[in-house]
C-alpha positions as a Python dict, from the first residue, in 0.01 Angstrom:
ca = {
    (1, 'X'): (0, 0, 0),
    (2, 'X'): (345, -131, 0),
    (3, 'X'): (475, -222, -295),
    (4, 'X'): (817, -291, -480),
    (5, 'X'): (985, -138, -746),
    (6, 'X'): (909, -357, -1093),
    (7, 'X'): (1249, -317, -1311),
    (8, 'X'): (1179, -322, -1687),
    (9, 'X'): (1413, -254, -1917),
    (10, 'X'): (1438, -248, -2314),
    (11, 'X'): (1800, -164, -2431),
    (12, 'X'): (1860, -120, -2767),
    (13, 'X'): (2265, -85, -2719),
    (14, 'X'): (2372, -439, -2616),
    (15, 'X'): (2422, -684, -2897),
    (16, 'X'): (2218, -904, -2699),
    (17, 'X'): (1867, -715, -2733),
    (18, 'X'): (1694, -969, -2849),
    (19, 'X'): (1887, -1250, -2652),
    (20, 'X'): (1669, -1445, -2452),
    (21, 'X'): (1773, -1371, -2041),
    (22, 'X'): (1622, -1405, -1706),
    (23, 'X'): (1368, -1131, -1774),
    (24, 'X'): (1210, -1386, -2059),
    (25, 'X'): (1213, -1616, -1779),
    (26, 'X'): (1040, -1455, -1549),
    (27, 'X'): (789, -1285, -1792),
    (28, 'X'): (714, -1654, -1851),
    (29, 'X'): (714, -1817, -1503),
    (30, 'X'): (476, -1517, -1316),
    (31, 'X'): (185, -1677, -1373),
    (32, 'X'): (-177, -1528, -1161),
    (33, 'X'): (-517, -1685, -1040),
    (34, 'X'): (-742, -1739, -1368),
    (35, 'X'): (-1032, -1929, -1435),
    (36, 'X'): (-1400, -1906, -1382),
    (37, 'X'): (-1588, -1556, -1240),
    (38, 'X'): (-1660, -1769, -933),
    (39, 'X'): (-1273, -1849, -872),
    (40, 'X'): (-1172, -1502, -953),
    (41, 'X'): (-1460, -1311, -742),
    (42, 'X'): (-1253, -1468, -454),
    (43, 'X'): (-889, -1398, -614),
    (44, 'X'): (-877, -1759, -698),
    (45, 'X'): (-853, -1864, -330),
    (46, 'X'): (-1009, -2205, -390),
    (47, 'X'): (-721, -2454, -301),
    (48, 'X'): (-988, -2643, 14),
    (49, 'X'): (-1324, -2517, -159),
    (50, 'X'): (-1387, -2737, -431),
    (51, 'X'): (-1603, -2748, -689),
    (52, 'X'): (-1518, -2528, -982),
    (53, 'X'): (-1363, -2545, -1276),
    (54, 'X'): (-1061, -2324, -1236),
    (55, 'X'): (-978, -2555, -966),
    (56, 'X'): (-808, -2758, -1236),
    (57, 'X'): (-540, -2566, -1306),
    (58, 'X'): (-442, -2513, -874),
    (59, 'X'): (-537, -2774, -643),
    (60, 'X'): (-732, -3058, -926),
    (61, 'X'): (-842, -3241, -598),
    (62, 'X'): (-1138, -2959, -557),
    (63, 'X'): (-1250, -3140, -875),
    (64, 'X'): (-1326, -3447, -643),
    (65, 'X'): (-1666, -3230, -522),
    (66, 'X'): (-1865, -3273, -816),
    (67, 'X'): (-2181, -3500, -775),
    (68, 'X'): (-2302, -3426, -1153),
    (69, 'X'): (-2152, -3312, -1442),
    (70, 'X'): (-2071, -2952, -1591),
    (71, 'X'): (-1965, -2750, -1869),
    (72, 'X'): (-1856, -2387, -1817),
    (73, 'X'): (-1742, -2097, -2048),
    (74, 'X'): (-1614, -1757, -1925),
    (75, 'X'): (-1561, -1456, -2167),
    (76, 'X'): (-1411, -1157, -2034),
    (77, 'X'): (-1338, -790, -2125),
    (78, 'X'): (-978, -654, -1965),
    (79, 'X'): (-881, -306, -1963),
    (80, 'X'): (-524, -147, -1892),
    (81, 'X'): (-432, 175, -1813),
    (82, 'X'): (-57, 308, -1747),
    (83, 'X'): (71, 623, -1644),
    (84, 'X'): (446, 688, -1692),
    (85, 'X'): (656, 1004, -1594),
    (86, 'X'): (933, 1077, -1759),
    (87, 'X'): (1160, 1407, -1701),
    (88, 'X'): (883, 1552, -1548),
    (89, 'X'): (610, 1446, -1845),
    (90, 'X'): (314, 1270, -1800),
    (91, 'X'): (146, 1039, -2025),
    (92, 'X'): (-193, 795, -1975),
    (93, 'X'): (-185, 472, -2244),
    (94, 'X'): (-550, 269, -2222),
    (95, 'X'): (-612, -57, -2384),
    (96, 'X'): (-905, -255, -2424),
    (97, 'X'): (-910, -611, -2478),
    (98, 'X'): (-1166, -927, -2516),
    (99, 'X'): (-1059, -1283, -2409),
    (100, 'X'): (-1162, -1623, -2319),
    (101, 'X'): (-1049, -1654, -1998),
    (102, 'X'): (-1221, -2012, -1969),
    (103, 'X'): (-1396, -2298, -2116),
    (104, 'X'): (-1454, -2698, -2014),
    (105, 'X'): (-1685, -2981, -1907),
    (106, 'X'): (-1631, -3176, -1612),
    (107, 'X'): (-1773, -3555, -1611),
    (108, 'X'): (-1890, -3671, -1252),
    (109, 'X'): (-1936, -4097, -1203),
    (110, 'X'): (-2061, -4244, -874),
    (111, 'X'): (-1929, -4519, -785),
    (112, 'X'): (-2208, -4810, -630),
    (113, 'X'): (-1958, -5063, -504),
    (114, 'X'): (-2098, -5106, -170),
    (115, 'X'): (-1771, -5127, 58),
    (116, 'X'): (-1515, -4967, -187),
    (117, 'X'): (-1510, -4632, 6),
    (118, 'X'): (-1484, -4427, -326),
    (119, 'X'): (-1808, -4235, -364),
    (120, 'X'): (-1691, -4018, -701),
    (121, 'X'): (-1460, -4042, -984),
    (122, 'X'): (-1470, -3722, -1237),
    (123, 'X'): (-1274, -3677, -1573),
    (124, 'X'): (-1215, -3275, -1642),
    (125, 'X'): (-1105, -3125, -1987),
    (126, 'X'): (-1101, -2776, -2094),
    (127, 'X'): (-863, -2433, -2048),
    (128, 'X'): (-778, -2165, -1804),
    (129, 'X'): (-618, -1856, -1893),
    (130, 'X'): (-317, -1830, -1670),
    (131, 'X'): (-234, -1423, -1764),
    (132, 'X'): (-290, -1166, -1990),
    (133, 'X'): (-9, -1002, -2188),
    (134, 'X'): (-230, -713, -2341),
    (135, 'X'): (-98, -378, -2192),
    (136, 'X'): (57, -65, -2337),
    (137, 'X'): (302, 182, -2189),
    (138, 'X'): (356, 543, -2360),
    (139, 'X'): (682, 738, -2235),
    (140, 'X'): (747, 1059, -2339),
    (141, 'X'): (986, 1397, -2243),
    (142, 'X'): (1248, 1618, -2315),
    (143, 'X'): (1580, 1440, -2222),
    (144, 'X'): (1873, 1689, -2140),
    (145, 'X'): (2126, 1416, -2071),
    (146, 'X'): (2171, 1196, -2356),
    (147, 'X'): (2005, 1062, -2721),
    (148, 'X'): (1968, 682, -2798),
    (149, 'X'): (2263, 746, -3027),
    (150, 'X'): (2477, 809, -2772),
    (151, 'X'): (2522, 450, -2663),
    (152, 'X'): (2497, 364, -3017),
    (153, 'X'): (2862, 574, -3069),
    (154, 'X'): (3000, 396, -2748),
    (155, 'X'): (2902, 39, -2858),
    (156, 'X'): (3054, 152, -3256),
    (157, 'X'): (3387, 283, -3093),
    (158, 'X'): (3418, -63, -2861),
    (159, 'X'): (3440, 171, -2568),
    (160, 'X'): (3740, 403, -2651),
    (161, 'X'): (3931, 102, -2833),
    (162, 'X'): (3967, 70, -3223),
    (163, 'X'): (3636, 149, -3367),
    (164, 'X'): (3473, -116, -3537),
    (165, 'X'): (3417, -170, -3915),
    (166, 'X'): (3037, -143, -4072),
    (167, 'X'): (3046, -522, -4124),
    (168, 'X'): (3148, -553, -3780),
    (169, 'X'): (2836, -377, -3656),
    (170, 'X'): (2579, -522, -3467),
    (171, 'X'): (2299, -587, -3764),
    (172, 'X'): (2001, -472, -3506),
    (173, 'X'): (2133, -151, -3361),
    (174, 'X'): (2459, 57, -3471),
    (175, 'X'): (2479, -127, -3802),
    (176, 'X'): (2099, 46, -3904),
    (177, 'X'): (2224, 368, -3724),
    (178, 'X'): (2503, 358, -4000),
    (179, 'X'): (2252, 294, -4276),
    (180, 'X'): (2056, 542, -4204),
    (181, 'X'): (2356, 831, -4137),
    (182, 'X'): (2291, 853, -3816),
    (183, 'X'): (2608, 749, -3744),
    (184, 'X'): (2920, 874, -3909),
    (185, 'X'): (3293, 895, -3923),
    (186, 'X'): (3454, 1160, -3856),
    (187, 'X'): (3827, 1065, -3882),
    (188, 'X'): (3988, 1130, -4146),
    (189, 'X'): (4326, 960, -4019),
    (190, 'X'): (4270, 686, -3833),
    (191, 'X'): (4008, 368, -3835),
    (192, 'X'): (3684, 439, -3721),
    (193, 'X'): (3611, 738, -3507),
    (194, 'X'): (3235, 706, -3457),
    (195, 'X'): (2990, 1038, -3343),
    (196, 'X'): (2643, 1100, -3365),
    (197, 'X'): (2470, 1440, -3329),
    (198, 'X'): (2373, 1583, -3003),
    (199, 'X'): (2536, 1274, -2772),
    (200, 'X'): (2464, 1500, -2492),
    (201, 'X'): (2084, 1512, -2543),
    (202, 'X'): (1829, 1795, -2608),
    (203, 'X'): (1621, 1592, -2794),
    (204, 'X'): (1250, 1476, -2711),
    (205, 'X'): (1174, 1107, -2681),
    (206, 'X'): (901, 917, -2718),
    (207, 'X'): (866, 570, -2728),
    (208, 'X'): (505, 332, -2721),
    (209, 'X'): (534, -37, -2561),
    (210, 'X'): (251, -249, -2678),
    (211, 'X'): (248, -632, -2537),
    (212, 'X'): (-37, -845, -2698),
    (213, 'X'): (-74, -1231, -2593),
    (214, 'X'): (-122, -1466, -2277),
    (215, 'X'): (-56, -1808, -2136),
    (216, 'X'): (-376, -2052, -2125),
    (217, 'X'): (-323, -2422, -2022),
    (218, 'X'): (-515, -2716, -2162),
    (219, 'X'): (-598, -2894, -1861),
    (220, 'X'): (-707, -3285, -1851),
    (221, 'X'): (-774, -3421, -1505),
    (222, 'X'): (-919, -3696, -1278),
    (223, 'X'): (-1009, -3646, -934),
    (224, 'X'): (-1186, -3916, -695),
    (225, 'X'): (-1378, -3867, -321),
    (226, 'X'): (-1285, -4134, -67),
    (227, 'X'): (-1569, -4148, 205),
    (228, 'X'): (-1687, -3748, 148),
    (229, 'X'): (-1395, -3725, 316),
    (230, 'X'): (-1067, -3709, 118),
    (231, 'X'): (-1045, -3587, -187),
    (232, 'X'): (-709, -3649, -432),
    (233, 'X'): (-655, -3504, -798),
    (234, 'X'): (-432, -3489, -1088),
    (235, 'X'): (-415, -3258, -1379),
    (236, 'X'): (-165, -3265, -1706),
    (237, 'X'): (-115, -2910, -1823),
    (238, 'X'): (-2, -2821, -2123),
    (239, 'X'): (43, -2440, -2120),
    (240, 'X'): (74, -2258, -2472),
    (241, 'X'): (264, -1911, -2511),
    (242, 'X'): (169, -1633, -2734),
    (243, 'X'): (320, -1327, -2652),
    (244, 'X'): (404, -1014, -2896),
    (245, 'X'): (587, -686, -2785),
    (246, 'X'): (632, -394, -3017),
    (247, 'X'): (769, -117, -2937),
    (248, 'X'): (843, 225, -3144),
    (249, 'X'): (1078, 484, -3045),
    (250, 'X'): (1156, 812, -3176),
    (251, 'X'): (1377, 1117, -3124),
    (252, 'X'): (1301, 1455, -3246),
    (253, 'X'): (1504, 1794, -3250),
    (254, 'X'): (1223, 2002, -3100),
    (255, 'X'): (1454, 2297, -3016),
    (256, 'X'): (1699, 2279, -3368),
    (257, 'X'): (1972, 2228, -3117),
    (258, 'X'): (2136, 2047, -3424),
    (259, 'X'): (2184, 2218, -3792),
    (260, 'X'): (2175, 1801, -3924),
    (261, 'X'): (1978, 1614, -3775),
    (262, 'X'): (1566, 1636, -3777),
    (263, 'X'): (1431, 1284, -3595),
    (264, 'X'): (1463, 932, -3630),
    (265, 'X'): (1228, 601, -3560),
    (266, 'X'): (1295, 267, -3422),
    (267, 'X'): (1059, 4, -3437),
    (268, 'X'): (1112, -372, -3329),
    (269, 'X'): (916, -680, -3293),
    (270, 'X'): (931, -948, -3097),
    (271, 'X'): (713, -1233, -3143),
    (272, 'X'): (730, -1550, -2846),
    (273, 'X'): (546, -1894, -2884),
    (274, 'X'): (623, -2235, -2692),
    (275, 'X'): (380, -2506, -2587),
    (276, 'X'): (458, -2694, -2222),
    (277, 'X'): (388, -2973, -2011),
    (278, 'X'): (314, -3033, -1646),
    (279, 'X'): (187, -3225, -1347),
    (280, 'X'): (-15, -3100, -1070),
    (281, 'X'): (-129, -3293, -761),
    (282, 'X'): (-369, -3189, -503),
    (283, 'X'): (-528, -3295, -179),
    (284, 'X'): (-776, -3230, 28),
    (285, 'X'): (-895, -3337, 377),
    (286, 'X'): (-1247, -3240, 524),
    (287, 'X'): (-1155, -3192, 883),
    (288, 'X'): (-1468, -3126, 1007),
    (289, 'X'): (-1784, -2994, 878),
    (290, 'X'): (-1655, -2648, 911),
    (291, 'X'): (-1289, -2681, 824),
    (292, 'X'): (-1116, -2805, 506),
    (293, 'X'): (-751, -2859, 459),
    (294, 'X'): (-611, -2866, 78),
    (295, 'X'): (-186, -2910, -57),
    (296, 'X'): (-84, -2923, -378),
    (297, 'X'): (222, -2957, -573),
    (298, 'X'): (320, -2814, -918),
    (299, 'X'): (569, -2953, -1103),
    (300, 'X'): (798, -2743, -1293),
    (301, 'X'): (648, -2660, -1654),
    (302, 'X'): (872, -2785, -1955),
    (303, 'X'): (835, -2562, -2262),
    (304, 'X'): (1086, -2778, -2527),
    (305, 'X'): (995, -2592, -2827),
    (306, 'X'): (1011, -2229, -2756),
    (307, 'X'): (1072, -1979, -3056),
    (308, 'X'): (1149, -1614, -3069),
    (309, 'X'): (1090, -1407, -3387),
    (310, 'X'): (1243, -1054, -3414),
    (311, 'X'): (1273, -821, -3670),
    (312, 'X'): (1356, -405, -3648),
    (313, 'X'): (1375, -117, -3862),
    (314, 'X'): (1514, 244, -3837),
    (315, 'X'): (1467, 568, -4002),
    (316, 'X'): (1612, 927, -3971),
    (317, 'X'): (1498, 1264, -4161),
    (318, 'X'): (1742, 1526, -4208),
    (319, 'X'): (1704, 1908, -4163),
    (320, 'X'): (1844, 1946, -4573),
    (321, 'X'): (1557, 1702, -4667),
    (322, 'X'): (1745, 1386, -4648),
    (323, 'X'): (1570, 1079, -4544),
    (324, 'X'): (1656, 706, -4473),
    (325, 'X'): (1580, 374, -4406),
    (326, 'X'): (1685, 15, -4332),
    (327, 'X'): (1561, -266, -4154),
    (328, 'X'): (1684, -620, -4095),
    (329, 'X'): (1625, -935, -4199),
    (330, 'X'): (1377, -1128, -3958),
    (331, 'X'): (1579, -1285, -3666),
    (332, 'X'): (1460, -1668, -3503),
    (333, 'X'): (1593, -1867, -3251),
    (334, 'X'): (1487, -2226, -3076),
    (335, 'X'): (1502, -2277, -2672),
    (336, 'X'): (1415, -2435, -2391),
    (337, 'X'): (1260, -2311, -2097),
    (338, 'X'): (1169, -2461, -1781),
    (339, 'X'): (969, -2279, -1476),
    (340, 'X'): (976, -2332, -1139),
    (341, 'X'): (780, -2624, -934),
    (342, 'X'): (507, -2457, -694),
    (343, 'X'): (355, -2549, -330),
    (344, 'X'): (12, -2458, -227),
    (345, 'X'): (-111, -2483, 122),
    (346, 'X'): (-511, -2408, 150),
    (347, 'X'): (-727, -2394, 435),
    (348, 'X'): (-1135, -2291, 383),
    (349, 'X'): (-1350, -2227, 690),
    (350, 'X'): (-1718, -2304, 635),
    (351, 'X'): (-2053, -2129, 776),
    (352, 'X'): (-2282, -2433, 734),
    (353, 'X'): (-2468, -2377, 367),
    (354, 'X'): (-2443, -1985, 425),
    (355, 'X'): (-2092, -1861, 330),
    (356, 'X'): (-1721, -1996, 350),
    (357, 'X'): (-1370, -1765, 400),
    (358, 'X'): (-1063, -1952, 235),
    (359, 'X'): (-707, -1866, 216),
    (360, 'X'): (-449, -1990, 15),
    (361, 'X'): (-62, -1966, 68),
    (362, 'X'): (149, -2026, -268),
    (363, 'X'): (520, -2065, -273),
    (364, 'X'): (741, -2042, -548),
    (365, 'X'): (1077, -2007, -588),
    (366, 'X'): (1215, -1812, -942),
    (367, 'X'): (1592, -1858, -919),
    (368, 'X'): (1526, -2215, -985),
    (369, 'X'): (1409, -2123, -1360),
    (370, 'X'): (1605, -2232, -1620),
    (371, 'X'): (1740, -2217, -2000),
    (372, 'X'): (1878, -2360, -2220),
    (373, 'X'): (1916, -2501, -2584),
    (374, 'X'): (2113, -2767, -2828),
    (375, 'X'): (2468, -2572, -2922),
    (376, 'X'): (2350, -2220, -2697),
    (377, 'X'): (2534, -2126, -2379),
    (378, 'X'): (2276, -1993, -2123),
    (379, 'X'): (2544, -2003, -1822),
    (380, 'X'): (2546, -1614, -1778),
    (381, 'X'): (2163, -1582, -1806),
    (382, 'X'): (2052, -1921, -1559),
    (383, 'X'): (2343, -1748, -1311),
    (384, 'X'): (2184, -1407, -1358),
    (385, 'X'): (1833, -1582, -1257),
    (386, 'X'): (2015, -1797, -968),
    (387, 'X'): (2162, -1460, -811),
    (388, 'X'): (1894, -1211, -906),
    (389, 'X'): (1568, -1406, -836),
    (390, 'X'): (1428, -1586, -469),
    (391, 'X'): (1181, -1750, -318),
    (392, 'X'): (845, -1566, -354),
    (393, 'X'): (569, -1613, -180),
    (394, 'X'): (170, -1525, -302),
    (395, 'X'): (-137, -1488, -92),
    (396, 'X'): (-494, -1522, -189),
    (397, 'X'): (-805, -1421, 61),
    (398, 'X'): (-1170, -1483, -88),
    (399, 'X'): (-1538, -1524, 111),
    (400, 'X'): (-1843, -1624, -27),
    (401, 'X'): (-2195, -1574, 87),
    (402, 'X'): (-2544, -1718, -12),
    (403, 'X'): (-2890, -1597, -1),
    (404, 'X'): (-3098, -1791, -116),
    (405, 'X'): (-2989, -1875, -486),
    (406, 'X'): (-2807, -1528, -512),
    (407, 'X'): (-2402, -1536, -368),
    (408, 'X'): (-2200, -1225, -281),
    (409, 'X'): (-1834, -1262, -339),
    (410, 'X'): (-1519, -1112, -228),
    (411, 'X'): (-1140, -1136, -213),
    (412, 'X'): (-756, -1004, -189),
    (413, 'X'): (-378, -1134, -315),
    (414, 'X'): (-88, -1019, -264),
    (415, 'X'): (187, -1107, -494),
    (416, 'X'): (548, -1086, -368),
    (417, 'X'): (865, -969, -581),
    (418, 'X'): (1090, -1224, -762),
    (419, 'X'): (1395, -1016, -643),
    (420, 'X'): (1283, -963, -265),
    (421, 'X'): (967, -1082, -178),
    (422, 'X'): (817, -749, -113),
    (423, 'X'): (468, -701, -240),
    (424, 'X'): (469, -563, -621),
    (425, 'X'): (105, -674, -739),
    (426, 'X'): (-234, -653, -541),
    (427, 'X'): (-583, -746, -660),
    (428, 'X'): (-872, -653, -526),
    (429, 'X'): (-1205, -886, -640),
    (430, 'X'): (-1543, -856, -601),
    (431, 'X'): (-1836, -1118, -727),
    (432, 'X'): (-2172, -1202, -800),
    (433, 'X'): (-2349, -1548, -885),
    (434, 'X'): (-2683, -1647, -955),
    (435, 'X'): (-2736, -2029, -929),
    (436, 'X'): (-3011, -2284, -1003),
    (437, 'X'): (-3029, -2697, -1009),
    (438, 'X'): (-2921, -2697, -1341),
    (439, 'X'): (-2795, -2299, -1441),
    (440, 'X'): (-2574, -2086, -1330),
    (441, 'X'): (-2464, -1718, -1377),
    (442, 'X'): (-2177, -1543, -1240),
    (443, 'X'): (-1972, -1209, -1282),
    (444, 'X'): (-1662, -1145, -1117),
    (445, 'X'): (-1449, -822, -1107),
    (446, 'X'): (-1076, -791, -1075),
    (447, 'X'): (-881, -492, -1039),
    (448, 'X'): (-506, -486, -1012),
    (449, 'X'): (-227, -286, -956),
    (450, 'X'): (138, -221, -950),
    (451, 'X'): (439, 13, -1016),
    (452, 'X'): (736, -48, -1227),
    (453, 'X'): (1045, 114, -1356),
    (454, 'X'): (1080, 163, -1712),
    (455, 'X'): (1441, 220, -1866),
    (456, 'X'): (1371, 353, -2257),
    (457, 'X'): (1679, 256, -2348),
    (458, 'X'): (1995, 95, -2156),
    (459, 'X'): (1973, 193, -1795),
    (460, 'X'): (2372, 320, -1786),
    (461, 'X'): (2247, 598, -2031),
    (462, 'X'): (1955, 716, -1984),
    (463, 'X'): (1761, 771, -1612),
    (464, 'X'): (1398, 574, -1554),
    (465, 'X'): (1025, 655, -1593),
    (466, 'X'): (815, 590, -1347),
    (467, 'X'): (523, 393, -1424),
    (468, 'X'): (205, 313, -1241),
    (469, 'X'): (-6, 17, -1397),
    (470, 'X'): (-378, -84, -1322),
    (471, 'X'): (-582, -323, -1485),
    (472, 'X'): (-983, -415, -1464),
    (473, 'X'): (-1094, -738, -1559),
    (474, 'X'): (-1453, -805, -1608),
    (475, 'X'): (-1549, -1222, -1607),
    (476, 'X'): (-1918, -1365, -1702),
    (477, 'X'): (-1913, -1737, -1656),
    (478, 'X'): (-2217, -1944, -1787),
    (479, 'X'): (-2221, -2292, -1634),
    (480, 'X'): (-2482, -2598, -1697),
    (481, 'X'): (-2505, -2877, -1512),
    (482, 'X'): (-2627, -3224, -1633),
}
């Protein structure tokens, strides 16, 4: 399996530690397939199949295959495991969470006009989950090269120029270190020569990173069936972002290399919310009894009310028994985000009523994402988005086979890197369903894997930790036709 390296940088050293940047734009632009257990059982490859609520967020023309109305709801259990290796030490972090993957209703109306050619019209409303942010990372090792305070001292000294007075330090990193006696002035003749204990490392470092949240999309959709040959649909999507990251960073002088320093703890939290709007247009053409072709276009999503709230806190302990604590006021910033448009092409091959093989090919140009705000300057961040990111291609393949009232499913999805187009994340799926005339029960299992390089602080001061991430999802969908 070919995997690219995903670079995750949590930099505590620069004054823009909580600034909105290209990483934030990418985080909220990279959505995955979601929705019902039936759809996820075939890895989301439903673009030309239709007849499932999940299509409202992919190709709304698929709603045109409904001949009766339907209610659906899909609870899910997610289990994520991350193994992190840092300076030869390996640590595992595991998390469980319960989610509502999907719910909604589709109403189908039969057209009785003799000459219109329109057989059915449909209206749908509900929610699909586009991505789940719940994850945890535990990284730990004995660093023989630097301390997090090494960069603090360099930054406080303005990288070789006259050092900054405490009042001019950045409130969310260097000033916290100064307030907790971790950053101190040893020059008695000149203005501010800041230094720290153990700048060359020789400390045990531990960082626990926990992320929580989701992007859920509320959908309002309309579709039509023209002569059982052409199917058209449109969705007004209203995605909601709720993202929280908590980082607890610790350093310990476990080998008594300092006569003064004992330990430090830095805790930071970030909470991001936002609501956007987009439009999805879709079409499916039934070319023959065994072949359907689909296409969908998703406009950019416009988030006009993004808000970040953040805080930081630092404590220190020393060998002489002294201890200090300092925190920041809550930071807050409002801004806007435009995520890229998407284009999806699909084909589905049917073997009578026995089953199908379906393929979706999706392309999205992440270099077109954009950050903005009233009075804010995002030129550097937008230049980084344009220069660092490129067009990404995603492939989804799925199959379903019917035996009486039972349905067996499987799928595979391959998502490319936003930086260079190589494979970065793979999905393997299985599904099982049972349907009667009015009721349906579907179960899906989704396994995803990817690797990442993770910098516990600024990449100029510390080598990366190597992480492997695996997530397992179990989705159960109950549906009722009426």
